[in-house]
C-alpha positions as CSV (number, residue, x, y, z in Angstrom):
1,M,0.0,0.0,0.0
2,S,1.2,3.5,-0.7
3,N,2.3,5.5,2.3
4,G,0.1,8.4,1.1
5,K,3.0,10.8,0.6
6,E,3.3,10.8,-3.1
7,N,-0.3,11.8,-3.8
8,G,-1.5,13.1,-0.5
9,N,-3.0,11.4,2.5
10,I,-5.6,8.8,1.6
11,N,-7.8,10.1,4.4
12,G,-7.5,13.8,3.6
13,W,-5.7,14.4,6.9
14,N,-4.7,18.0,6.0
15,V,-8.4,18.8,5.8
16,I,-9.3,16.9,8.9
17,E,-6.5,18.5,10.9
18,S,-7.7,22.0,9.8
19,L,-11.2,21.2,11.0
20,L,-9.8,19.9,14.3
21,N,-7.8,23.1,14.7
22,R,-10.7,25.3,13.8
23,D,-12.8,23.7,16.5
24,G,-10.0,23.6,19.1
25,R,-10.0,19.8,19.0
26,N,-7.1,17.4,19.0
27,Q,-6.3,13.9,17.9
28,S,-7.3,12.3,21.2
29,W,-10.7,13.9,20.9
30,L,-11.0,12.5,17.3
31,A,-10.1,9.1,18.6
32,R,-12.9,9.2,21.2
33,A,-15.4,10.5,18.6
34,L,-14.6,7.6,16.3
35,H,-14.4,5.0,19.1
36,V,-10.8,4.1,18.2
37,T,-7.5,4.3,19.9
38,P,-5.1,7.3,19.6
39,A,-2.7,4.8,17.8
40,A,-5.4,4.3,15.2
41,I,-5.5,8.0,14.5
42,T,-1.7,8.0,14.1
43,Q,-2.3,5.2,11.4
44,V,-4.9,7.5,9.8
45,K,-2.4,10.3,9.6
46,K,0.2,8.0,8.1
47,S,-2.2,6.6,5.5
48,Q,-1.8,3.1,7.1
49,Y,-5.5,2.9,7.8
50,K,-8.3,3.8,5.4
51,L,-11.3,5.6,7.0
52,S,-14.7,4.4,6.0
53,E,-17.5,6.5,4.6
54,E,-19.3,6.1,8.0
55,Q,-16.2,7.4,9.8
56,F,-15.9,10.4,7.4
57,N,-19.5,11.2,8.1
58,T,-18.9,10.9,11.9
59,I,-15.9,13.3,11.6
60,C,-17.9,15.8,9.5
61,Q,-20.9,15.7,11.9
62,A,-18.8,16.0,15.0
63,L,-16.8,18.9,13.6
64,H,-19.8,20.7,12.2
65,A,-18.3,20.5,8.7
66,T,-19.9,22.8,6.1
67,K,-20.8,21.7,2.6
68,E,-17.5,23.3,1.5
69,D,-15.5,21.5,4.2
70,R,-17.0,18.1,3.1
71,C,-16.2,18.9,-0.6
72,A,-12.6,19.8,0.3
73,L,-12.3,16.6,2.3
74,Y,-13.7,14.3,-0.3
75,A,-11.7,16.0,-3.1
76,A,-8.5,15.4,-1.1
77,V,-9.5,11.7,-0.5
78,I,-10.4,11.1,-4.2
79,S,-7.2,12.8,-5.3
80,A,-5.0,10.6,-3.1
81,R,-6.9,7.3,-3.4
82,F,-7.4,7.4,-7.1
83,H,-4.2,9.3,-8.0
84,V,-6.1,12.0,-9.8
85,K,-6.2,15.7,-9.4
86,A,-9.7,16.5,-8.0
87,S,-11.2,19.9,-8.3
88,V,-14.1,21.2,-6.3
89,V,-16.9,23.2,-7.9
90,I,-19.6,24.4,-5.6
91,Q,-22.7,25.9,-7.1
């Protein structure tokens, strides 16, 4: 499996991290919200664990993600997982 560095993090970590920072949350909080260990979040950051659609939805709900936030997250994930440059158009 790719380590996620060539084409971005397979979980859109940069977007998740900015949402966490915006809400004053940290990785431990995210681990509790997803009912996983902090070590699992480290694996998410390193692209060693692939988040599920349900987990993405939980993150977005817990962090009050806007439509734009969700689009940015999914664009980052698609770009990394499918090795394509994803662009976001919001109408």
